[in-house]
VMD Tcl script that draws the C-alpha trace (Angstrom):
set ca {
  {23.37 -161.37 -59.79}
  {25.33 -159.24 -57.67}
  {23.29 -155.94 -58.21}
  {20.19 -158.21 -57.44}
  {21.49 -159.13 -54.23}
  {22.65 -155.52 -53.41}
  {19.20 -154.41 -54.02}
  {17.46 -157.12 -52.12}
  {19.91 -156.27 -48.98}
  {18.87 -152.81 -49.29}
  {15.14 -153.65 -49.21}
  {15.81 -155.79 -46.34}
  {17.59 -153.06 -44.56}
  {14.86 -150.64 -45.17}
  {12.16 -152.87 -43.65}
  {11.95 -154.05 -40.07}
  {13.86 -157.08 -39.33}
  {11.68 -159.90 -38.12}
  {13.78 -162.76 -38.41}
  {16.60 -163.21 -35.95}
  {18.73 -165.37 -38.38}
  {20.31 -163.99 -41.49}
  {19.54 -165.91 -44.65}
  {21.84 -168.40 -45.68}
  {21.32 -168.33 -49.36}
  {19.26 -166.83 -52.06}
  {16.36 -169.12 -51.68}
  {16.03 -168.18 -47.95}
  {16.55 -164.69 -48.73}
  {13.58 -164.79 -51.33}
  {11.47 -166.75 -48.77}
  {12.24 -164.14 -45.94}
  {11.27 -161.04 -48.24}
  {7.91 -162.84 -49.28}
  {7.10 -163.32 -45.58}
  {8.05 -159.69 -44.51}
  {6.08 -158.39 -47.59}
  {3.09 -160.27 -46.23}
  {3.57 -158.81 -42.72}
  {4.06 -155.40 -44.19}
  {0.88 -155.44 -46.06}
  {-1.00 -156.62 -42.70}
  {0.64 -153.45 -40.79}
  {-0.46 -151.10 -43.67}
  {-4.05 -152.55 -43.41}
  {-3.79 -151.86 -39.85}
  {-2.55 -148.40 -40.48}
  {-5.10 -147.91 -43.04}
  {-7.94 -149.07 -40.64}
  {-6.80 -146.76 -37.65}
  {-6.18 -143.74 -40.08}
  {-9.83 -144.22 -41.47}
  {-11.19 -144.24 -37.65}
  {-8.83 -141.27 -37.09}
  {-10.32 -139.46 -39.92}
  {-13.84 -139.81 -38.89}
  {-12.68 -138.66 -35.34}
  {-10.34 -135.73 -36.75}
  {-13.66 -134.79 -38.64}
  {-15.89 -134.53 -35.37}
  {-12.98 -132.85 -33.80}
  {-12.82 -130.09 -36.54}
  {-16.72 -129.87 -36.35}
  {-16.57 -129.40 -32.51}
  {-13.71 -127.03 -33.03}
  {-15.60 -124.82 -35.45}
  {-18.57 -124.73 -33.28}
  {-16.21 -123.78 -30.43}
  {-14.68 -121.14 -32.46}
  {-17.93 -119.76 -33.50}
  {-18.96 -119.43 -29.91}
  {-15.79 -117.73 -28.78}
  {-16.15 -115.48 -31.75}
  {-19.42 -114.52 -30.66}
  {-18.10 -114.07 -26.91}
  {-15.48 -111.62 -28.29}
  {-18.16 -109.75 -30.12}
  {-19.93 -109.44 -26.91}
  {-16.81 -108.80 -24.75}
  {-15.76 -105.97 -27.28}
  {-19.05 -104.62 -27.10}
  {-18.87 -104.48 -23.05}
  {-15.32 -103.09 -23.42}
  {-16.37 -100.19 -25.53}
  {-19.13 -99.33 -23.06}
  {-17.08 -99.66 -20.23}
  {-14.34 -97.50 -21.68}
  {-16.88 -94.83 -22.59}
  {-18.20 -95.10 -19.25}
  {-14.58 -94.72 -17.73}
  {-13.83 -91.86 -19.78}
  {-16.95 -90.15 -18.56}
  {-15.98 -91.03 -15.06}
  {-12.41 -89.87 -15.43}
  {-14.08 -86.69 -16.61}
  {-16.33 -86.59 -13.74}
  {-13.28 -87.09 -11.18}
  {-11.36 -84.48 -12.91}
  {-14.03 -82.06 -12.16}
  {-14.98 -83.40 -8.91}
  {-11.16 -83.40 -7.79}
  {-10.40 -79.96 -9.11}
  {-11.20 -78.38 -6.07}
  {-9.42 -81.07 -4.37}
  {-6.01 -80.34 -6.07}
  {-6.28 -76.90 -5.30}
  {-6.91 -77.62 -1.73}
  {-3.88 -80.04 -1.77}
  {-1.75 -77.11 -3.30}
  {-2.81 -74.58 -0.79}
  {-2.09 -77.16 2.08}
  {1.20 -77.69 0.89}
  {1.98 -74.05 0.41}
  {0.84 -73.56 3.90}
  {2.64 -76.20 5.54}
  {5.66 -74.87 3.90}
  {5.34 -71.21 4.71}
  {4.24 -72.41 8.31}
  {7.46 -74.80 8.62}
  {9.65 -71.75 7.85}
  {7.95 -69.57 10.54}
  {7.84 -72.34 13.04}
  {11.54 -73.16 12.53}
  {12.66 -69.66 13.46}
  {9.96 -69.44 16.55}
  {11.17 -69.68 20.06}
  {8.22 -71.88 20.65}
  {9.82 -74.48 18.79}
  {11.99 -75.31 21.75}
  {8.92 -76.47 23.50}
  {7.46 -78.32 20.47}
  {10.05 -79.64 18.43}
  {7.78 -82.53 16.78}
  {5.71 -79.80 14.73}
  {8.48 -79.16 12.32}
  {8.77 -82.87 11.48}
  {5.07 -83.05 10.76}
  {5.04 -79.82 8.41}
  {8.12 -81.29 6.92}
  {6.16 -84.74 5.94}
  {2.94 -82.88 4.98}
  {4.63 -80.38 2.47}
  {6.95 -83.11 0.95}
  {3.80 -85.53 0.45}
  {2.52 -86.33 -3.04}
  {-0.85 -87.55 -1.87}
  {-4.01 -85.95 -0.83}
  {-3.91 -84.81 2.68}
  {-6.14 -86.60 5.09}
  {-8.95 -85.02 7.08}
  {-6.73 -85.74 10.36}
  {-3.68 -84.16 8.43}
  {-5.74 -81.21 7.87}
  {-7.18 -81.16 11.46}
  {-3.53 -81.37 12.78}
  {-2.41 -78.67 10.49}
  {-5.04 -76.48 11.82}
  {-4.32 -77.35 15.54}
  {-0.49 -76.55 14.97}
  {-1.15 -73.12 13.66}
  {-3.47 -72.60 16.67}
  {-1.09 -73.57 19.18}
  {1.52 -71.25 17.92}
  {-0.94 -68.30 17.93}
  {-2.00 -69.29 21.45}
  {1.54 -69.44 22.45}
  {2.96 -66.28 20.82}
  {0.76 -64.29 23.26}
  {1.30 -66.35 26.56}
  {4.30 -66.05 29.15}
  {5.48 -69.22 30.08}
  {8.04 -70.74 32.30}
  {9.73 -74.31 31.45}
  {12.98 -76.27 32.03}
  {15.16 -76.76 29.00}
  {18.93 -77.35 28.11}
  {20.45 -73.81 27.72}
  {24.02 -73.50 25.93}
  {26.19 -71.08 28.29}
  {28.81 -68.70 27.08}
  {31.30 -71.35 27.82}
  {30.04 -73.78 25.81}
  {28.14 -76.28 28.20}
  {24.86 -77.47 28.30}
  {22.74 -76.90 31.35}
  {19.28 -77.51 32.25}
  {17.87 -74.17 33.31}
  {14.46 -72.78 33.91}
  {13.39 -70.19 30.98}
  {10.84 -67.59 31.03}
  {9.56 -66.94 27.63}
  {7.36 -63.81 26.67}
  {5.47 -64.68 23.42}
  {8.01 -65.50 20.59}
  {9.89 -62.40 21.23}
  {12.12 -62.49 24.26}
  {13.58 -65.41 26.74}
  {15.64 -65.01 29.61}
  {16.84 -67.01 32.69}
  {18.45 -65.76 36.01}
  {18.52 -62.08 34.66}
  {20.51 -63.55 31.32}
  {19.14 -62.82 28.03}
  {18.76 -65.63 25.64}
  {18.77 -66.11 21.82}
  {17.29 -68.93 19.59}
  {19.32 -70.71 17.25}
  {16.98 -72.14 14.48}
  {19.78 -74.08 13.00}
  {20.05 -76.29 16.03}
  {16.73 -75.44 17.93}
  {18.75 -74.55 21.10}
  {18.52 -71.48 23.43}
  {22.09 -69.70 23.94}
  {23.13 -67.00 26.36}
  {24.17 -63.90 24.75}
  {28.02 -63.37 24.58}
  {27.27 -59.77 25.59}
  {24.29 -58.76 27.48}
  {22.44 -55.58 27.46}
  {22.80 -52.84 30.25}
  {22.42 -53.68 33.95}
  {19.00 -52.13 33.90}
  {17.33 -54.13 31.40}
  {18.71 -57.27 33.44}
  {17.47 -56.04 36.56}
  {14.05 -55.54 34.76}
  {13.94 -59.21 33.54}
  {15.25 -60.55 37.09}
  {12.36 -58.59 39.00}
  {9.95 -60.28 36.17}
  {11.13 -63.76 37.07}
  {10.61 -63.34 40.38}
  {7.05 -61.86 40.24}
  {4.24 -63.88 41.53}
  {1.21 -65.14 39.59}
  {-1.28 -62.41 38.50}
  {1.34 -59.67 39.51}
  {2.00 -57.11 36.86}
  {5.71 -55.89 36.10}
  {7.31 -54.14 33.22}
  {9.55 -56.28 31.42}
  {11.88 -56.02 28.33}
  {10.54 -57.41 24.87}
  {12.84 -57.60 21.33}
  {10.02 -57.00 18.94}
  {12.30 -58.19 16.22}
  {12.46 -61.81 17.84}
  {16.01 -61.63 18.76}
  {17.40 -59.64 15.77}
  {18.34 -56.66 17.86}
  {19.86 -58.94 20.62}
  {22.00 -60.70 17.83}
  {23.18 -57.38 16.56}
  {24.09 -56.70 20.13}
  {26.72 -59.30 20.09}
  {28.26 -57.48 16.93}
  {28.19 -54.21 18.49}
  {31.60 -53.23 19.35}
  {32.42 -51.62 22.99}
  {34.14 -48.34 23.41}
  {37.41 -49.97 23.82}
  {37.03 -51.82 20.39}
  {36.24 -48.74 18.56}
  {39.28 -46.91 20.10}
  {41.42 -50.06 19.10}
  {40.01 -49.61 15.52}
  {41.58 -46.03 15.17}
  {45.08 -47.57 15.47}
  {48.08 -45.82 16.55}
  {46.54 -42.42 15.12}
  {43.60 -42.76 17.55}
  {45.81 -43.19 20.61}
  {47.86 -40.15 19.96}
  {44.70 -38.08 19.56}
  {43.60 -39.72 22.95}
  {46.97 -38.99 24.54}
  {46.78 -35.18 23.30}
  {43.26 -35.08 24.69}
  {44.44 -36.15 28.06}
  {47.20 -33.98 28.29}
  {44.69 -30.98 27.18}
  {42.39 -31.92 30.25}
  {45.10 -31.91 32.61}
  {46.57 -28.67 31.50}
  {43.01 -27.38 31.49}
  {42.38 -28.76 35.17}
  {45.52 -27.29 36.47}
  {44.57 -23.55 34.90}
  {41.11 -24.03 36.41}
  {42.23 -24.78 39.81}
  {44.98 -22.02 39.58}
  {42.45 -19.30 37.97}
  {39.75 -20.37 40.69}
  {42.47 -19.86 43.43}
  {43.52 -16.28 42.18}
  {39.60 -15.27 41.68}
  {38.89 -16.37 45.34}
  {42.21 -14.47 46.44}
  {41.33 -11.26 44.15}
  {37.64 -11.29 45.68}
  {39.14 -11.77 49.12}
  {41.59 -8.94 48.58}
  {38.78 -6.31 47.25}
  {37.47 -6.59 50.71}
  {40.58 -6.14 52.64}
  {42.70 -2.88 53.11}
  {46.07 -4.55 53.55}
  {47.82 -5.96 50.49}
  {48.46 -9.58 50.42}
  {51.43 -11.08 48.33}
  {49.36 -14.42 48.16}
  {47.11 -13.14 45.08}
  {47.77 -11.12 41.93}
  {45.61 -8.06 43.27}
  {47.37 -8.07 46.54}
  {50.90 -7.99 44.47}
  {49.67 -4.88 42.31}
  {48.44 -3.10 45.56}
  {51.87 -3.53 47.21}
  {53.04 -1.30 44.31}
  {51.21 1.54 45.56}
  {51.60 1.09 49.22}
  {55.31 0.73 49.10}
  {55.34 4.28 47.55}
  {57.80 3.42 44.86}
  {56.39 6.11 42.57}
  {55.75 9.89 43.42}
  {53.64 10.95 40.30}
  {50.84 9.65 38.46}
  {52.68 8.67 35.42}
  {55.29 6.63 37.05}
  {52.43 4.99 39.39}
  {50.86 4.15 36.09}
  {53.73 2.38 34.60}
  {54.59 0.68 37.75}
  {50.94 -0.66 37.99}
  {51.04 -1.80 34.21}
  {54.34 -3.58 34.81}
  {52.94 -5.45 37.84}
  {49.99 -6.51 35.60}
  {52.30 -7.68 32.73}
  {54.12 -9.76 35.59}
  {50.63 -11.61 36.73}
  {49.29 -11.96 33.20}
  {51.44 -14.87 32.23}
  {50.31 -16.86 35.13}
  {46.48 -16.03 34.42}
  {46.86 -17.01 30.85}
  {49.29 -20.02 31.26}
  {48.27 -22.99 28.95}
  {45.76 -21.35 27.07}
  {48.22 -21.32 23.84}
  {48.78 -24.86 24.39}
  {44.95 -25.74 24.55}
  {44.45 -23.80 21.40}
  {47.00 -25.89 19.68}
  {45.68 -29.05 21.04}
  {42.40 -28.05 19.73}
  {43.66 -27.48 16.31}
  {46.05 -30.52 16.24}
  {43.37 -32.84 17.21}
  {41.17 -32.61 13.89}
  {44.27 -32.41 11.75}
  {45.38 -36.06 13.36}
  {41.77 -37.22 12.70}
  {42.12 -36.17 9.06}
  {45.40 -38.06 8.93}
  {44.00 -41.06 10.30}
  {40.90 -40.58 7.69}
  {43.44 -40.52 5.04}
  {45.44 -43.70 6.30}
  {42.26 -45.64 6.44}
  {41.10 -44.57 2.98}
  {44.50 -45.69 1.52}
  {44.13 -49.14 3.31}
  {40.76 -49.43 2.12}
  {41.85 -48.78 -1.30}
  {44.68 -51.31 -1.07}
  {41.85 -53.97 -0.06}
  {39.88 -53.27 -3.13}
  {43.02 -53.34 -5.30}
  {43.82 -56.95 -3.79}
  {40.36 -58.64 -3.38}
  {37.86 -56.48 -5.34}
  {34.83 -55.03 -4.08}
  {32.92 -58.39 -3.77}
  {32.95 -58.47 0.20}
  {32.61 -55.42 1.97}
  {33.96 -57.00 5.10}
  {37.32 -56.79 3.76}
  {37.15 -53.12 3.38}
  {35.56 -52.25 6.82}
  {38.84 -52.05 8.75}
  {40.05 -49.17 6.82}
  {36.65 -47.66 6.84}
  {36.51 -48.10 10.57}
  {39.94 -46.53 11.03}
  {39.15 -43.61 8.83}
  {35.73 -42.68 10.35}
  {37.11 -43.79 14.06}
  {39.97 -41.23 13.84}
  {37.93 -38.36 12.54}
  {35.49 -39.05 15.29}
  {38.17 -39.23 17.94}
  {39.67 -35.92 16.32}
  {36.54 -34.16 16.65}
  {35.67 -35.62 20.33}
  {38.97 -34.13 21.63}
  {39.05 -30.76 19.61}
  {35.43 -29.62 20.63}
  {35.76 -30.17 24.37}
  {39.25 -28.52 24.36}
  {37.91 -25.59 22.32}
  {35.06 -25.11 24.56}
  {37.53 -25.55 27.73}
  {39.89 -23.28 26.14}
  {37.27 -20.47 25.63}
  {35.84 -21.05 28.97}
  {39.59 -20.42 30.74}
  {40.16 -17.57 28.54}
  {36.90 -15.84 29.76}
  {37.70 -16.65 33.35}
  {41.46 -15.33 32.84}
  {40.07 -12.11 30.98}
  {37.66 -11.53 33.90}
  {40.61 -11.29 36.35}
  {42.87 -9.26 34.27}
  {39.98 -7.15 33.78}
  {39.48 -6.79 37.57}
  {43.23 -5.91 37.81}
  {42.92 -3.13 35.39}
  {39.88 -1.74 36.71}
  {41.81 -1.83 40.43}
  {45.08 -0.15 38.99}
  {43.14 2.44 37.21}
  {41.19 3.21 40.69}
  {44.56 3.53 42.27}
  {45.89 5.85 39.60}
  {42.64 8.03 39.75}
  {43.03 8.27 43.68}
  {46.64 9.43 43.40}
  {45.76 11.93 40.96}
  {43.08 13.43 42.77}
  {45.47 13.44 45.86}
  {47.91 15.29 43.83}
  {45.58 17.78 42.62}
  {44.16 18.62 45.98}
  {47.78 19.12 47.37}
  {48.54 21.34 44.58}
  {45.38 23.42 44.99}
}
mol new
graphics top color blue
foreach p $ca { graphics top sphere $p radius 0.5 }
foreach p [lrange $ca 0 end-1] q [lrange $ca 1 end] { graphics top cylinder $p $q radius 0.2 }
display resetview
């Protein structure tokens, strides 16, 4: 009995609840179940009717879907056919495009190369001071990944044409100038092509890194500056000479690095100064001796025209030996004259030995400086290697400069010594000739008296 009640309760729970009140006993429960069964059958019937109606509708929908599927499949076949035709046509057009754009690609590469090469030329050109915007355009054109337009090609051609035109013109314009003191001043600049620029007689150099004109720290000789000053003041149409640097400023830039005479002497070090001091001493000695020989030469020439002996010149002092009649025979007179000449010779040959010594010592000191400079060079090589030649330039400069100074001092001293020696020997020869003439006249007189 309890199992039946439990089963009925489960059936009741599985069905929708239509009664609000719970059965009080089994009879009421049985009646309720029967009523609900009838209601359930009615609901199932309604459901079956709805399903039957939906089945007919689903069949219609299925037929419609199949019909639409067939239409879409037909459309798909048509689209596939069109796609294949278009793909084949696209391949043909792509091949045609590649053939047609082959020359354009070559043109694009040529334009990029020309723009890149022209950019390097214009950046280093002096005309870039007047037209700085050209470099920006060439940078964009050389870095572009697209085909150049006709306007860009025209602008490239015009840029190159402007550069060619400006390179053959003489122009005056106002632009900022960097002075030697580091100040920036607006000045009127005269530009001769792409070679030379100057202002107020001062040569300028173009700096591609900054795009500015700067004054040279060391200017050329005054005659060049005078030429450009006159050229700046020339009237239009007037023809005047001027100075042009064909290397576009390279020579002017090297001019700044060229050492002056003082700097070259300083490169020789203490050995170079010693050589110069010896050279100065030699020149002083040579000058004094030259003046002394010149004075004695004039005195001897004047004495040869006079009969009275003078003690102010060597020949007069020698003639006074004969006039004083210190000797009564030829042999004694000859010895006295030789003695007088020997007394005059040290004065006539004074300083010549010193000049010879200085002329010999100067190249030896130059050789000493060469050895010292090479030692310094090898020390630099030992410490830093041979990677940077500038580290070795100091020792090499000392070696070469001292050699140059030694030769520059020795050669003039040697020539001066030779000239003074010739002059001194000529005066001594005159004294010997005059003394020999005195001895000959005295011997002739003695012979006449004996006869």
